[in-house]
N, C-alpha and C positions, 0 to 999 in steps of 0.2 A: 208467645205470639198474641197480638191483640185480637180480640174477637169483635171489633167494631163492625157495625153493619152499615149498609148503604141503602138509601131509599131508591125507589124506582127512578126518580128524577135526578139522582146524583150524576154529575158530569164525569166525563173522562178527559184526560189531558193528552194532547199530542204535542210532544216537545220537539220542536224543530232545532236542528243543529247545522250539519253540513249537508242538508237535503232540502234546499229552499225551492221546492217545486211541488206541483200537484200530481203530475203523472209519474207512474212508476215509483210511487212513494208508499211502501207497504205499511208504514206506521200510520200515515194519514188515512189510507184506505181502511185499515182495521178499525181505527177510531170512528170513521164515518159509518162503517157497517155494524158498529156495536149497538146502534139504536139509541144511544145515550146522547145528551147534549155534549158538544165538543168544545174544549178550550184549546185553541191553537196558540202555543206559547213559544217565544224565543227569549233566551236569556243571554245577555251580554256579560260574560264573566271574564274580567281582566286579571283576576287573582290566581285562579287554579292553574292556568298554563304557565305561570311564572315568566321566565324570560321569553317564552314562546307565545306570549299574548300577541294578538294581531298587530302587524306592522302598519305603518301609515297608509300605504297603497291598498292593502287589504281592507282597511277600515273604510276607505272611499268606496270600494266595491260593495262592501257589506251594506252601507247606507242605501245604495240604490237597489240592491238585491232584496232587501227587506221591504222597501217601498213597493217593489214589483210584486213580491209575494203577497203582501196585504191586499193589493188591488185584485190579484187573481183569486185569493180566498173569498173576497167579497162577492165575486161572481158565483161562488158556490153557496153563499148565504152566511159565511162566517167572517170573522175578522182576526187579525193577528194581535195578540197581547204581548207587549214588550216589557220586560223587567230587567233591571241591571243589578248585579250583585253576585255573591257566591252562589253558584248553580245548585249546590247541595241544599243550601238554606232556602233558595227561591222555590225549587221544585217540591221539596218535601213540605215546605211551609204552605205553598199554594194547595197542594193535595189535601193537607189537613184542614186548611181554611174552608175549602169547598166540599170536604168530605167526598173526594173523588173516588169513583169505583176503581179506576185503573189509570195507569200512565203508559203511553206508548212512545217508543222512540226507535230511531234507526241507529245502529251501532257506529261508534267512532273507534279508531285504532291507535291514536296517539297514547303514549304511556300514561300521561296525566289524566286523559279522558277515561281510559279504562279503569284506573284506580277510583276516580270520582264516581263513575257510573256504577261500579260494583257496590260502593258504599250506599249510593242512593237506592239502588235496587233492593239491597238487603233491608234497609231501614223502612222503605215503603212496604215491603212484604210483611215485615214485623208489625207494622201498624194496621195491617189488614187491607192494604191497597194492592191490587194486582198490577203486575208489570209485564209487558210484552215488548221484546226487542227484535229487530229485524236487520237483515243485510240490505242496504240500499246504495252503498258506496263502491262496492267491488263486484266483479263478475263472479268470483268464488272466494269464500272465506279463507283466510290464511292457513287455517288448520286443516283444510280439505285437500290441499295440493302439497303432498309430501313425497319424499324419496322412498325407495323400497324399504328402507329400515325405519321409516316413520319420522325421519328428521326433516328439517327445512331445506329447501333448495338454496344453494349458495352461488350457483352459476345460472345466468339468465337463459341460455339456449335450451338446456334440458327442462328448465322450469316452464318455458313457454310451450314446449312440446307436450308437457303434462297438463298444462292449463287449457290449451286450445280445444281439445275434444269436449270439454264441459260447456263451451260457450255458445255454440251455434243453436242449441235447443233452448237457450234462456230467453223467454219472451217477456218483454216489459209489461208491467201491470197497467191497467187503465187508471185514469184519474177518477175519483169519486164523482158521481153526477151531482151530488149536493152534500152539504154538511149541516147538521142541526146545530146551530150556534148556541153555546152555553155561556157566552161572555157578558151577558147583560149584568151590569153592576160590578164587573170585575175591572179593577184599575189597570190601566196600561200607561207606561211612559210615552211621552211624545218622542218620536224618532229624532227630531231636531235637538232634543235636550241631551242626546248622547254625544253631540259634537264630533261625529265621525268624519265630517268633511273638513279639509284643511282651510285655514284662513290666516291672513296676515303672516306670510303671503299664502296665496292659493297656488301651491305648486302643482296642482292636478288639472290645470286648465287644458292640458293636452290630452287628458284621458277621454273626455266625453266624445270628441269627434271620432275616436277609435273604437269605443266599446258601447255595448248596450246590455248592461247587466239585467239578469232576470231570465225566467224560463222561456219567454217568447224570443228573447234575443239569442239564447242558446240554441233553440230549435231552428231559428232562421240561419244561424251560422253553420250548423250541421248540414242543413239542406243545401245551402249554397256551396259548401265545400264538396259535398258528395256529387253535386251536379257539375261543378266547374273544375275542380282541381284534384280530386281523389285519384282519378284514373292515372294521372301522371305524377302522383305523389313521390314515388321512388326516385324520380329524376329531378323534381323541383324542390323537394323539401330542404335541400341544402343550399338553396340560392336565396340569400336574405333580401335581395332586391326584387324578388318575385313573390306574388301572393300564392305561394305553393303549400302553405301549411294550414291546418284547420283553425288555429287560435281558439281551440275549445278549452284549453287548460284552466283558465279562471272559472269558466262555467262548470267544469267538472269538479274543481276544488270546492266550490260553494254548493255543489249538488243541485244546480239549476237544470242539470241534465245528468243522466246516469250512464255509467259505462255499458250497461245492458242496452239502453236506448241507442247509444252510438254504435255498438257492435251489430245490433240487429238491423239498424238502418243501413249501415255500410254493406253488410252482407246482402241485403235486399235490393240496394239501389246502385251499387258500384260493381261494374263487371269484374269477374274474377281475373286476376292478373297480379303483376308485381306491385302495382300501385296500392291495390286493396290489401294485399298481403303485408306490405311494409307498414301501412297505416295501422292495421290490427296489431302488429308487433309493437307499435308504440303504445297502444292501449295496454298491451301485455307488460311493457316495461313499467308502467305505472303500477300494475298489480304486483310485479316483482319487488318494487320499492316498498309497497305496503307489507309484503311478505317478510322482507328484511326488517322493517321497523317493528313488526309484531313479534318476531322471534328474537330480535336483538335490540331491545328497547333503549339502549344508550347510543344508538347509531347517530343521532344528531349532535352528540357532544364528545364522543370518544372514537378513536381510530378503530375501525373494524379489524384491521390487521395491527396487532399490538406492537409490532416492531417499529411502527411509525411514531410511537411514544418518544423515541429518541431522535426523531428527525430534526436536523438543525435549521429550524425555521428562522426567517429574518423578521425582525420586529420594527422595521423602519416605518414609522407612522406617516412621514411626509410622502414616501413612495406610495403607500396605501391610499392616501388621499388623492394623489394624482390619478390613480387607477379609478377611484370612485367618480371622479369628475370628468373622465374621458380626456385626460391630458397626458397620455403616455408617450405620444409621438408616433405610435403605430396606428394608422388610420382605421383599420378594421376593428381593432380593440376599442378605440375611442368612439367609433360610430355605435358600437353595441352598448357601451356604457351610457351614452347620451340618449339612445333610443329608450333604454330602460328608465332613465330619469324622467323623460318627457312623456312617455306613454304607459309606464308601469309594466312593460313587457319587453322581452328581447327574443329575437329569432334563436331557435334551438342550436343551430350550427354555431352561431356567434357566442352563445352561452358557453359552449365547449371551448371556443378560442379564448374568451376572456378569462375563463376559469383556469385553463392551462397556463395562460400568461401570468396570472396572479401566483399560482402555486409553484410553477416551474421556472419561469423567467425571473420573477421577483422573490421566489422562495418564501412567500407569506402564507401562513397557516390557512388551510381551507376553511376553518371555522370563521375566520374574519369575512371571507367571501360569502359564506352561507348566511351569516347574520346580516350582511348588506342586502343580499337578495331577499331575505325575509322581510325587511322593512320596505323595500322598493318595488317588489313584484306584486301585481294584482293577483297572480296565480300562486303566491307563496304557499307551499304545501310541505309539511314537515317531512313526510316520507320521500317525496320526489327530490326535495331540496337536499336533504342529507345524503341520500343514496347517490345522487348525481354528482355532488361535490366530491364525495369520497371516491367515486369512480374516476373522475378526472385526476384527482390528486394522486391516485395510485394506492390509497390506503383502504379502499373499500372492497366489497365482494365483487368477484368477477371484474376487477378493476383493469383499466387501461395499463399496459405494461409500462414500467418506469421509464423506459427509454423513448416512449412516445411523447415527444415534446413538439407541440404544434409550432411551426414557423409562422408567425403572424403575417409575414409578407406573402409567402406562397399560398397560405390559406386565403388571403384576400384576393390574390390573383386568380386562384382556382374557382372560388365560389362567388366572387363579385368582379368578374372579368372586366366589365365596362366601368366599374366604379360607381354605379348608380346608387348603391346603398351608402357608400361613404359620402358621396356628394349630398345625399339627402340629410344625413345626420352630422356631417362635419362640413358645413357650408363654406367655411373659409378655404377649403381645398377645391371647391367646385370648378374653378377655372383651370385646374391642372389638366394636362393631357393624360389619356389613359395610361400611357407608359410610366408616368410618375405618380399616379394617384395613390398607390400603396407604398411608395418609397419617396416621399417629397424631399427628403434630405439628399437624394442623389440627383435631383433636378439641377441643371445649370442655372446660374444666377439670372440670366436673361429670361428664362422660362418662368422662374419664380417671380421675377419682377412683373412680367406680363400678367401673371395670375394674381398679382397684388399680395404676395406672400413674402414676409421676412421671417425666416425661421428663428425661433426663440422669442418672437414678438407676437406674430399672428397665429403661429402654430408651433408647438414645442418640438425640439429635436428628440429623438428616442431617449427615454430615460435609462435604457440599458441596451448594450450591444447584444444582438441575438446570439452570435457565435460564442461570446464569452459567457452569456447566461446559460446557454445549452451545456457547455462544458462544466460550468459550476453545478448545474442541476444534476448532471450525470454523476459527478463526483459525490454529491450528497446522497443520491440514491444508491450508489455503489457502496458507500460506507454502511448503509443499512443491510445491504446484501451480504457484505463481508461479516457484519456483526451477527447476522442470522446463522 
């Protein structure tokens, strides 16, 4: 091990990753409390994640979140240093260049991040630089919630029962009151030089009216949700035409707010009842997804249930493209896919509907859907994305039973009874009466005419018949069951 020494004025580095906030940020607080000058660093590493480098929608969010973080750090007396490149080379190189006393960071749990971080930690320590890491992204570390035999939970309900007792006493940490800036003379990339925002064309024009990236936006959204919608969350969360969900998922992914802050605020400000309980269970599902990813690190790319390795997936590219464009002929599916493209987000109930449609009606591999969501969601999160797609497909842990095949018509009629969601995102159907809004192909010709619709021209006919698709899917799933 190196015996290099550090002068009293040597800085420390706080390496930001998926924790783009000041409050409840243990790495930042530790760096600020060290008494040393602090370098606040963010590294854009497009190489280490491989195929899981940030998608287009996430890059849009990242641009605005980094700008917000820099502004908030300046209020503390610091600034954000931006570097692009291999994170191992950037972090170890900067520590050596500045003769840094220590590097602080909050842990990430993606397989590529864990391997990278272990290498960086070992090499920094070998060179005489201290390393301290913290939990800032989860309520409880994945290795702390285990079954009686010490193994990981594979079913959500018992996992949540084991998790919940740990959560109520977890108090978020305060933001540091100030940070001694050590960045004078340290080069930083210009955020604009990273070209994170789309252009030619700018497909993200619909994002800004919907989202306010950054810690302030996250906090405001949490407070609004807890005040206005949380009490009725159990009843309204499945209604895509109603503002009944928190929409905190992108803020959570980028770490603009922590699950500890959310849990603590909800328990403190939302009356006890079914609404609060259901919301906290959704936070618990996120924790369960990370538990799965940590213990089964091939979850994003391999079937959790290996019997699905022989599933007869359909590889029809033309059909897949119709799904991505919201041109399936099923209004609730098309509304969801268009909401996703235009806003970078989709209502959770509709996510389940469109995922079930892709994997069961169209028999297209869940990994194709996972990759599409990865590129188009502002809240694209490796653990949530992988666990949820496998859950719907039936190949995952605690998965939906194979015979659970959402009927897109009855799902639309049940959860978008008046058709308000469909009318917003599939405007060519806006003039249809409620009776036909979810089944335009059943509308009489005169009603279609008055609504200005010619099927096959203004709106497609269904690309697959539901009854036939259901029977085909059941046969495919039964073949796996028989093989097992």
